[in-house]
C-alpha positions in Angstrom: -3.4 -1.5 7.0 -5.5 1.3 5.2 -8.3 1.5 3.0 -8.3 4.6 0.5 -11.6 6.4 1.9 -10.5 7.7 4.9 -11.7 6.4 8.4 -12.8 8.4 11.7 -12.1 7.4 15.3 -15.2 5.9 16.9 -16.8 6.1 20.4 -17.6 3.3 22.1 -21.0 3.6 21.2 -20.7 4.9 17.9 -20.1 2.8 14.5 -18.6 4.9 12.2 -17.6 4.1 8.8 -15.7 5.0 6.0 -17.9 6.0 2.7 -16.9 2.5 1.0 -18.1 0.9 4.1 -21.2 3.3 4.1 -22.0 2.4 0.6 -21.1 -1.8 0.7 -23.6 -1.5 3.9 -26.8 0.2 2.0 -26.1 -2.2 -0.4 -26.9 -5.0 1.6 -29.8 -3.0 2.5 -31.0 -2.7 -0.9 -30.3 -6.1 -2.3 -32.1 -7.9 0.4 -35.2 -5.0 -0.1 -35.1 -6.4 -3.7 -34.8 -10.0 -3.3 -37.4 -10.5 -0.2 -40.1 -8.6 -1.8 -40.2 -11.8 -4.7 -39.1 -14.8 -3.0 -41.8 -14.8 -0.4 -44.3 -15.0 -3.0 -42.7 -16.7 -5.2 -43.9 -20.6 -4.5 -47.2 -19.6 -4.9 -47.1 -17.9 -7.9 -45.5 -21.5 -9.3 -48.1 -22.9 -7.9 -50.7 -21.3 -8.7 -50.4 -18.9 -11.9 -47.5 -21.3 -13.3 -49.6 -24.2 -12.1 -47.0 -26.2 -10.9 -47.3 -29.5 -9.2 -46.0 -29.2 -5.7 -42.5 -31.2 -6.4 -41.6 -29.9 -9.2 -42.1 -26.0 -6.8 -39.6 -27.9 -4.5 -37.3 -28.7 -7.1 -37.1 -25.4 -8.5 -36.5 -23.7 -5.2 -34.0 -26.0 -4.4 -32.4 -25.5 -7.4 -32.5 -21.6 -6.4 -30.7 -22.1 -3.4 -27.8 -24.3 -5.2 -26.9 -22.2 -7.7 -26.6 -19.2 -5.2 -25.1 -21.2 -2.0 -23.3 -23.4 -4.0 -21.9 -21.1 -6.1 -20.9 -18.8 -3.5 -17.5 -20.1 -4.1 -16.9 -19.1 -7.3 -18.2 -15.6 -7.0 -15.5 -15.2 -4.1 -12.6 -16.6 -6.8 -14.0 -13.8 -9.4 -13.9 -11.5 -7.0 -10.5 -12.2 -5.9 -9.3 -12.5 -9.8 -10.7 -9.5 -10.9 -11.9 -7.0 -8.1 -14.8 -6.3 -6.4 -16.6 -3.9 -9.2 -16.7 -6.0 -12.5 -18.1 -8.8 -10.1 -20.8 -6.5 -8.5 -21.8 -5.1 -11.7 -22.3 -8.4 -13.5 -24.6 -9.5 -11.1 -26.7 -7.0 -10.3 -27.1 -6.9 -14.7 -28.0 -11.1 -14.2 -29.9 -10.2 -11.3 -31.9 -7.5 -13.4 -32.6 -9.9 -16.1 -33.2 -12.7 -13.9 -35.9 -10.7 -12.1 -37.4 -9.2 -15.3 -37.7 -13.0 -17.6 -39.5 -14.2 -14.4 -42.3 -11.7 -14.2 -42.9 -12.8 -17.8 -42.2 -16.6 -17.8 -45.0 -18.4 -17.9 -43.6 -22.5 -18.5 -42.4 -24.2 -16.1 -38.5 -24.1 -18.3 -38.5 -20.9 -18.6 -39.4 -20.2 -15.0 -36.3 -22.6 -13.9 -34.2 -20.8 -16.4 -35.1 -17.2 -14.7 -34.7 -18.8 -11.2 -31.2 -20.1 -11.9 -30.4 -17.1 -12.9 -31.7 -14.6 -10.0 -29.4 -17.7 -8.0 -26.5 -17.2 -9.7 -26.1 -13.5 -10.1 -26.5 -13.5 -6.0 -23.5 -16.0 -6.2 -21.3 -13.2 -8.5 -22.4 -10.2 -6.0 -22.8 -11.3 -2.0 -19.3 -12.9 -1.7 -18.0 -10.0 -3.2 -19.8 -7.5 -1.4 -19.0 -9.7 2.0 -15.6 -10.1 1.7 -14.8 -6.6 0.8 -16.9 -5.7 4.1 -15.0 -8.1 6.5 -11.6 -6.5 4.2 -12.9 -3.4 4.7 -13.7 -4.2 8.4 -10.5 -4.9 9.1 -8.9 -2.3 7.6 -11.5 -0.4 10.3 -10.4 -1.8 13.3 -6.5 -1.6 12.8 -6.9 2.0 11.6 -8.5 2.4 15.3 -12.6 2.8 14.3 -13.6 0.4 16.0 -14.4 -3.1 16.5 -14.3 -5.1 13.2 -17.2 -7.0 14.7 -19.2 -4.1 14.7 -18.9 -3.4 11.3 -19.9 -6.8 10.5 -22.8 -6.5 12.9 -24.1 -3.7 11.4 -24.0 -5.2 8.4 -25.9 -7.9 9.6 -28.6 -5.4 10.3 -29.2 -3.8 7.5 -29.5 -7.2 5.3 -32.3 -8.1 8.1 -33.7 -4.7 7.8 -34.2 -5.7 4.2 -35.6 -9.0 4.5 -38.1 -7.2 6.8 -39.2 -4.5 4.6 -39.4 -6.5 1.2 -42.0 -8.9 2.4 -44.1 -5.4 2.8 -43.5 -4.0 0.1 -43.9 -7.2 -2.0 -47.2 -7.6 -0.4 -48.5 -4.5 -1.5 -47.2 -4.6 -5.3 -49.0 -7.7 -5.2 -52.1 -6.5 -5.1 -51.4 -5.1 -8.8 -49.8 -8.7 -9.7 -46.8 -11.1 -9.6 -44.8 -9.5 -12.5 -45.5 -5.9 -10.8 -43.3 -7.0 -8.1 -40.5 -9.1 -10.3 -40.2 -5.8 -12.1 -39.9 -3.8 -9.1 -37.1 -5.7 -7.4 -35.6 -5.4 -10.8 -35.6 -1.5 -11.1 -33.9 -1.6 -7.6 -31.1 -3.4 -8.9 -30.9 -1.4 -11.7 -30.7 1.4 -9.2 -27.9 -0.7 -7.5 -26.2 -1.0 -10.4 -26.1 2.7 -11.1 -25.2 3.6 -7.7 -22.5 1.2 -7.9 -21.2 2.2 -11.6 -20.8 5.5 -9.6 -19.7 5.3 -6.1 -17.1 1.8 -6.2 -13.7 2.3 -7.1 -11.9 0.5 -9.9 -9.4 0.2 -7.8 -9.2 -0.2 -4.0 -6.0 0.0 -2.7 -4.6 -3.0 -0.4 -6.1 -5.5 -2.6 -3.9 -7.7 -4.2 -5.6 -9.1 -7.2 -4.6 -12.9 -7.1 -4.6 -16.3 -9.9 -8.1 -18.2 -9.6 -5.7 -21.3 -9.8 -4.2 -22.7 -6.9 -6.3 -21.0 -4.2 -8.2 -24.7 -3.3 -5.7 -26.8 -2.8 -4.4 -24.7 0.7 -8.3 -24.1 1.7 -8.8 -27.8 1.8 -5.5 -28.2 3.7 -6.7 -25.3 5.9 -8.1 -27.4 9.2 -9.1 -24.9 11.2 -10.7 -22.7 8.5 -12.9 -26.2 7.6 -13.6 -26.4 10.9 -15.6 -22.7 10.9 -17.5 -23.5 7.9 -18.8 -26.8 10.0 -19.4 -24.9 13.1 -21.2 -22.2 10.6 -23.2 -25.0 9.2 -24.2 -25.9 12.2 -25.1 -22.4 13.3 -27.4 -22.1 9.9 -29.3 -25.5 10.6 -30.3 -25.0 13.4 -31.5 -20.9 12.7 -33.2 -22.9 9.9 -35.3 -24.5 11.9 -37.5 -21.2 11.9 -38.6 -22.9 8.5 -39.0 -26.0 10.3 -39.3 -27.0 13.3 -41.1 -23.8 14.0 -44.0 -24.1 12.5 -44.7 -27.5 13.0 -44.9 -26.9 17.3 -46.8 -23.8 16.5 -49.4 -26.1 14.7 -49.5 -28.1 17.5 -49.6 -25.3 20.4 -52.5 -22.9 18.2 -53.8 -25.1 15.8 -52.7 -23.1 12.8 -49.7 -21.4 11.3 -51.1 -18.1 12.3 -48.8 -16.8 15.0 -45.7 -17.7 12.9 -45.5 -14.2 11.1 -45.3 -12.1 14.6 -42.4 -14.9 15.6 -40.9 -14.1 12.4 -41.2 -10.2 13.1 -40.2 -10.9 16.6 -37.0 -12.1 15.4 -36.6 -9.1 12.9 -37.4 -6.7 15.1 -34.7 -8.1 18.0 -31.6 -8.4 15.3 -32.4 -4.5 14.0 -32.8 -3.4 17.5 -30.6 -5.2 19.4 -27.8 -6.3 17.2 -25.4 -3.5 17.6 -25.8 -3.1 21.6 -25.7 -7.5 21.7 -22.2 -7.3 19.5 -21.0 -4.5 21.8 -21.0 -5.6 24.6 -20.7 -9.3 24.6 -19.3 -10.2 21.0 -16.6 -7.5 21.4 -15.5 -8.8 25.2 -15.8 -11.8 24.6 -13.7 -12.4 21.1 -14.3 -14.6 17.8 -14.0 -17.9 19.2 -15.9 -17.1 22.8 -19.2 -14.9 21.4 -19.1 -17.9 18.8 -19.5 -20.7 21.5 -21.9 -18.5 23.4 -24.2 -17.9 20.7 -23.7 -21.8 19.9 -25.1 -22.2 23.7 -27.8 -20.0 23.1 -29.3 -21.7 20.5 -29.0 -24.9 22.3 -30.9 -23.4 25.1 -33.8 -22.0 22.6 -34.3 -26.3 21.6 -34.2 -27.0 25.6 -36.8 -24.6 26.7 -39.3 -26.1 23.7 -38.0 -29.7 24.6 -38.4 -29.3 28.4 -42.2 -27.6 27.8 -43.4 -30.5 25.3 -44.3 -33.1 27.6 -47.1 -30.4 29.4 -48.7 -30.6 26.0 -49.9 -27.0 27.2 -51.7 -25.2 23.9 -53.2 -21.7 23.0 -51.4 -18.6 24.2 -49.0 -20.8 27.0 -48.2 -23.2 24.4 -46.3 -20.6 22.1 -44.4 -19.5 25.3 -41.6 -21.9 24.9 -41.5 -21.1 21.0 -41.4 -17.2 21.7 -38.8 -18.2 23.8 -36.8 -20.8 20.8 -37.3 -17.5 19.0 -35.8 -15.2 21.4 -32.7 -17.2 22.1 -32.5 -18.4 18.5 -31.7 -15.0 17.3 -29.7 -14.0 20.1 -27.5 -16.7 19.4 -27.3 -16.3 15.6 -26.9 -12.9 16.6 -23.4 -13.1 18.3 -22.4 -16.5 16.0 -22.8 -14.7 12.6 -20.6 -11.7 13.0 -18.1 -13.2 15.5 -17.1 -16.1 12.6 -17.5 -13.8 9.6 -15.0 -11.4 11.5 -12.9 -14.7 11.7 -12.6 -15.5 8.1 -9.5 -12.7 7.4 -7.5 -14.3 10.1 -8.0 -17.6 8.6 -7.5 -16.8 4.7 -4.8 -17.1 2.6 -3.9 -13.7 1.7 -5.5 -12.0 -1.5 -8.1 -15.5 -1.4 -10.5 -13.7 1.1 -13.5 -13.9 -1.3 -12.5 -17.0 -2.1 -13.0 -18.4 1.8 -15.6 -15.7 2.2 -17.8 -18.0 -0.5 -16.6 -21.0 0.7 -18.0 -20.4 4.4 -21.6 -19.9 2.3 -21.2 -23.2 0.1 -19.8 -25.3 2.7 -22.1 -24.5 5.4 -24.9 -24.2 2.6 -24.4 -28.3 1.8 -24.7 -29.1 5.7 -28.0 -26.9 5.8 -29.3 -29.1 2.7 -27.8 -32.3 3.9 -29.3 -31.5 7.5 -32.9 -30.4 7.0 -33.3 -33.4 5.0 -32.3 -35.5 8.1 -34.3 -33.4 10.5 -37.4 -33.6 8.2 -36.9 -37.1 8.8 -36.3 -36.4 12.5 -39.7 -34.6 12.9 -42.0 -37.2 11.0 -40.3 -40.2 12.7 -42.7 -40.6 15.3 -40.6 -40.9 18.4 -42.3 -38.8 21.4 -42.2 -35.2 20.8 -39.5 -33.5 22.7 -36.6 -36.1 21.6 -35.9 -34.3 18.5 -35.6 -31.1 20.0 -33.2 -32.5 22.4 -31.1 -33.9 19.4 -31.5 -30.8 17.6 -30.2 -28.8 21.0 -26.7 -31.4 20.0 -26.2 -29.9 17.1 -25.0 -26.9 18.2 -23.1 -27.9 21.6 -21.3 -30.3 19.4 -20.3 -27.5 17.2 -19.2 -25.7 20.6 -16.7 -28.9 20.6 -15.0 -28.0 16.8 -14.5 -24.4 17.3 -10.7 -23.5 16.3 -8.4 -23.2 19.0 -6.3 -20.7 17.7 -7.9 -17.3 16.3 -5.1 -16.4 13.7 -3.1 -17.5 11.4 -0.1 -19.8 12.2 
């Protein structure tokens, strides 16, 4: 398989990609800068300027997650049917409209509509971009350009860099007002829309368009793919503890959640600086299955570090060291699992339906995170000894290792 655009053979320490892949990677960077310039400040805006009750703020944020993550399957199927270009352009246009609407929305119904629109926009463009990156990464590997996992790791780095820069941009613009933040985000997506209208080819050779009907049945019967979805969901559930279990532990150790910002920055910095060396040194040598298993083991180790330290009850700087160790191990594990699992999907997907399978990976794992987060919240408030919830959380990635498909390729 060859892409429409030329590939250059890369040396062991380089990631040389085609112009199309470069556009897609930079797209992920731009998407996340615009998105994370708005999202971290949304809850404060809803509770403050809009005057929503706390439960309603949580409900609206949950709707945003559902309209995005839950509908990835739809966006992926549409990309398989109509191609990447129209789906990405439509998604960008909807995100522009959603951010613009959100900036001017002052009532609960208007805010809810804007949030749903922004979520659905991502459900269109994200699986389209991610599935095409995966397809191009396979072609890149087959053409001798280097490992597909390394390309997907580069995609992860671009996304994490955007997630790191976005809140900084948003915080600067918030000094004006929230509307300015939203309009700036819409402006970034307008630039992305214009760039993609100009640069994305109308037809990408090697990509075969298929009907929407007929793809779900084989997917639901694909036990190896569904097992991978469960594994990926377990990994995301564990990673989500950065926002659930970690804040509680930081509050216990430091008396406030102020150190959280530094721990989040540490996680982002690790991904941006270490992701490619980790992928090159471990992920590519191990292969998808072993790399995923190794990443899950590291994640389990992060939970175990906190569980082992909790009985001592240390506070202050010494009490924060286990939390920092958790962040490091969790982030290193995620660096292995995320690119390896996504590199695995093309080998498990039905021909012509990579978008559907890419979207399903996100939708199924998102459902697992939704259900698992509710259970985790209950566990953390259960009154059990502090180490017990962390030990039980460590068991999640360990259990996921046993679910890994035995054969990495299609039958």
